[in-house]
C-alpha positions, 0 to 999 in steps of 0.5 A: 500500500502506498504511504501518504506523501511517499513521493515528496519523502522520496524526493527529500531523502534523495536531496539529503543523500546527494553529495552536493546542494540541491535547489528547492525547485528541483526537489519539489519537481520530484515530489509529484502530487504530494508537493502541493499538499506538503507545501500547503500544510507547512505554510498553514502551521503558523496560522493554526494557533489562535492568535492573529498574526496581523500583516503576516496573515494577509501575506500568508493568505494571499500566498496560499490562495495563489497555490490554490489558483495553481491547483485550479489551473492544473499546474504539475507542481507549486510555482515559486518565485525564481529567487526561492526556486533557485535557492540551494540547500545543503544535504544536512538541511534537506535531512532536517526537512525530510525528518520534519516531513516524515513527522508531519506525514506520519501524523497525516497517515493516521487521519486519512485513508482512501475514501470517496475517491471520485472527489479526489481523482484527476483534474476534478480533485485538484480543481476542487481542492484549489477552489476550497484553498483559494476561498480559505486563503482569501478569508485568511488574508482579511486584515482583522487584527487582535481577533482570536481564531480568525486565522485558525478556522480558514487554516483548518479548511486548507489543511483538510483540503491538502489532506484530501489530496495527500490521502485520496480522501474525499471525506476531507473535502467535506471537512474543508467545506465545514470549516469554511462555513464555520469561518464565514459564520464567525466573520458574520458574527464579528461583523454584527458585533462591530456594527452594534458597537459602532451604533452604540458609540455613535448614539452616545456621541450624538446624545452626549447631553443624555450621557452627562445627565445619566452620569450626574444622576449616578454620581448623585445617587452614590453621593459623589456629586461635588456640586450637590 
């Protein structure tokens, strides 16, 4: 039985065992279909914690949405900027990456298994994953600082879509949709809270005489009014 992410692990081990440095673009080219999923999971790791990362969330979300677009277009491997694609790492560095990849993919193997394969096979699977990742990446990129879980929820949607590709597990697409729905609902609730707070603040500003009267009444009741 084929291991989850076996092709990307093989490519990373080959780079680790090489006698010379290997370029990132070349190694990803040898990673086959797992290269996209592995790159997506690694890029999502910083966003799985509940604290918003501010501008980094916007940049990361746009980068992830770009990877989703590449999947929709049917690209064979992730496109990287030339400066990153041509960067070379030493075998020792590739060994570290291979070790980290094995841990991540070993965890993934305990979660996914081939299910609902008609959702993940061929172009249909890549297009479905790409659309889910694009939407989640754009939601992740919304610049809302200081709000908990606004990064975590769309990142979970992306991880589930990536796991679907890794393990030919169509059920993970439905989990991805679930997290997208939760994300949209969460943002709608936040919007409604912000609107209510803004309306309350505006009402206080426009009715400042009433606010002052209420303060005076409260102070008189507490015996703190200095002009009594």
